[in-house]
C-alpha angles and dihedrals in degrees: 000000000000095000106091099201093057118086112202135198129167130215111197128180095214144029119248147099092321093055091047093049092050098048088052089060087061093247121145107256124191114189124198115183100227085197091062106026124066121239091248093052091049091051091051096049092048089049091054092047095047093046089054097047098043093224120199098194138030116201111191137183129196130023101278091049094047090055091045088053093049090050090050092051088060092067101028099050101184094059116113116215127217125178129187122210112202098183142348124268112297109228102141118132097001143070117251121228125232089252092055093048093048091048090049093051094043090050093052092045093051092047094047096046108030109022118091096212133010119201120208114193091220138025088245089065091043089054090049092050091053102035104034101027102033098239119166110257093228089055097059122072129180120225114170117223118257130212137199108264117217112238093233137021119249116258111249107237120203107253133168096239130056103224123215114187147176138184134204148092113314094238129140091252090061091055096203090166083074091053087057088051088053091049089051089053093045095051089055086070103030137021092195096077120089131184129219128186124192121200143055135241146124094297093067096097092050092052093046089053091051093048092051092045095053094042092245098137107139090014101068107037124197103207097181120208111356121203095187100055089160087062091048094056092043089060096054131087097193137020121222128192122187102176123148089219135359138174108206101320112213093213092061090051090046090052092049092050083060088055095252118150113235132225115190144152115272093247138112120346093345091097087060093054107036126051102208112242092007105070099000145324132288111203118205103190118064095229120131090215093058090048092047091050090059093048092051092046091058091044093052097041108061097174090053089048093052094049092051089048092056093046092050094054092047092049094055093046092053102037113016108039121136090240091055091051096044090049090055095047091044090055091049092050091051096045091051094043093052090054092055 
């Protein structure tokens, strides 16, 4: 929004917090409720909007939006298409239906054949596009996610418990039951550690069952949806991620911006965020004891924890700011538009 030579408008398929935030920036927003309007109607409305605005670039996210963008480009030939892929298909722990598999294949076909540039939020995603899906290397770029950085770090209050937390959708790919297993192992060695999980989703009943079975009530707290996510991070001493796969998760970057050391599995884009032993730990084996040991090491070693807290903050300020991300996208928009 800060670039004066860039005119922005947004087309969203549902109302919500995103629409509210974009409107507050003074950006033109068109909302079409995908639960009430047919695909064809959405397509026709978008076509009308784009024809009126003479857009140079469409930047889309998600499968349905990518397909809509492609269909638009068939009738408005000069438009350049950019798609951002925030992660790879989530198929962990569940069977995927025929419709999902078809949509996934169609999305990757459209991206590879008709989009002018595809952005992966991590090198891991870029490599998957090229090696697994046959994308041309010169078509795929990497632009890391960026986050808003708090002006000051929270003052660490003395408290009885050492709080380890995580936030995200309660979906199989996040593997939060594994986080409960880690909590179970950690409590065997210390009764001073406590775990908090912010977020909601279909895995909640399963998590509640495990917490009850292991006697972790009051030790492992499911906080549900949290509006004040900054307050959530300020209440933690350590951030823990247990995902089976990730690109560049915003929740981890947000936690790091608050000076929280991170413990995560050595998968996906984590290798591009966390320098093992410097601003957190990357654990190779998927063993709850190995994760618990790293958690307890940081609990028991205050000096190491403070060093890592400073390193995480510096890392985000230098490499993962909103300004840095916006500048890279701006340069990409301009480069594509000039080649129209």
